[in-house]
C-alpha positions, 0 to 999 in steps of 0.5 A: 921348597930348595928352589931357588935356596942360596946354599954355601958348601964348605967341603975340602973333599972335592969328590963330596963337595961335587957330588953334593952340588950337583944333587943340590943344582938338581933341585933348583938350588943355587949353590957355592963352594968353598975348600976350606973355613977361610974361603968360607967366611970371604964367601959369607962376607960376599953374600949371606947365604939362605943354608950352610953345609960344612964339614968338621975335618977341613985345612987352615981352619978346622970346621969346629972353628969355622962353625964358631966364627960363623956363630959369632959373625953370622948367627942368624945363618942356619948351619948343618955339619956333615962330618966323617966323625960320629964322635959324640964330644964333636955333635955336643960342640957342634950344637952348643954353637948353634948347629941345627943338624949333624949328619955322618959321612958317607951319606948313603941315601942322598934324600937324608941330606934333603930331608935335613935341609927342608926341615931346617929351612921350614924351622928357619921360614917359621921362625922369620913369621914374627906373629907366629905363636912360639907353639905353632912352630912345631906343626906346619900347614897344609898338605905337610901337616904334621911334626917339624922337628926341631934343632937336632932332626936326626938319629932319634932311632940311633940314640935308642940303639946306643945308649952310651952313645946317647948318654955321652951327647947329653953329658957333652951339652952340659955347661961350664961349671960355674958362670958369673953375673956382675957380683952373682956366680952360679955353680953346680956339682953333679956325681952321676952313675955312669950306667944310667941317662944324667941328669942334665942342666942348662941355665942362661942369663937374661937381660933383666938381673935374672939367671933361667935354668932347668933340670931334667932327670932323662933316666925317667923318659924310657927309650925316647929320653935322649930325644926329649931332652934334645927337644926340651934344650932347644924349646928352653933356648929357642923360646928365650932367645925370642923373647930378647932373653926376658922372661916374665914367668917360670910358668909361661915357660913350662907352659911352652915347653909342654906344648912343644913336648905335646906337639912333637909326636916321639917325646915322652913325659920325664921329671924335671925342674924349672927356676928362674933366680931373681938377682935384684930381689933375691928371689927363686922362683921355682915350678917342680916337674917331677923332682923334689929338692931343697934349698939351703939358706944360711940355717934355714931349709926349704923343701920343694915337692915334686909336683906332676912330671913335665909332660902331664900338665906340670904347668899347673904345679904351683909356682914356690917362690924362696928367699935368698939371703945376700950370700946366696943358697944352695939348691939340691936335688931330691927323688934322684936315686943315681945322682948326686946334683946340687947348684949353688947361688952365690955372691963374689967379691 
C-alpha cells in the first residue's frame, strides 16, 4: 500500500525526522523532508505529495499556521499531524482545518503511524473513485474487507477513558457563534452543563441559497458518543463537499449519514436533528432524529416531534416544512435536560 507513495515530512526535530524517514523508506515510500513550515511550502510548490506529515511546534512558522496555509492552497493533500501536544484545543483546531489524523509524540509503536497513513491513503483513493457511491466508502474490498475509519482514525479508546478530553474536543469543534450569507445571519446560543457530554452543532452555507445544519446530543450515545459525533461530523461535511455544496433533500443527507453509522462498526444511536433553511423560499426543512423542539416565528410557535433516533432508521422520520417570516425565527431544542440550545435565523441590513 505504501510502496511508491510520495510523502512530505515537515518536522524541525532532526532525530525524529530521521527516524520517520528511515521507516518510510523501508516501506518503499519516496520521502522528502522540510525542517520548517516555509521550507514545507516551498517543497509543495515543487511537487504535490500523496500525503503530508507535519509537526505543530516549529520555528519561523507554527505548524498550525502551516496547516492553515496548506488547507487554503492545497486542499487536495491529506494531512496527518504528529505533535508533542495532546491539547484538545489544538486537536480541534487542526480538525477544523481538515487534518485527517492527529498522532501524539512519542510514538511508542511505529506501526501506529503506518496504520494511520494506510487508512488515510485508502480513504483518499476511495474518494477519487468518482463513480463510487458515498456509502460504499465505509467498507473496503477484497482481503482487507472491514471498516475504513473516517477522518479521525485514532484514539477511540482514549476518548472513552478521558471524558473531559472528549468534551474539550467536541466543544472545540463548534463553529463560530454567528455567520452571515447575504442579508441573512445565523447565530446560536448554547448553555451546557460542564458535567455532561455536550450538544454539538455544525452548519454549512450551500451554493444555492440554502443553509444545512445539524445538532447531536452526544450525552445520548453512551461511551461511544464522541466517536459517533466525530463520524457524523465527517459524514456531514464529506457528503456535502462531494455534492458540490448542494443538497437535494435533507432526507438524502440523513440516509447517507445513517449508512455511515451502520458501516462504522462502532457508532451508537444518538439523538439529533437535521435541517436545511431555504433562504429564497423562507422555509425550514427539518428531520427530528430524537431531538424535538419548537420554531418561534413572530407570535406563532410550531412544535417539532422528536422521532426515531439517528442510527435507528431516522431517515424514515417525517420531513417537517415550516415557514419563516421575513424577519426570521428562532429554533429551540427540547428533550434535553442538561442544555439550553437555540439557533436564530434573522435578516440584517
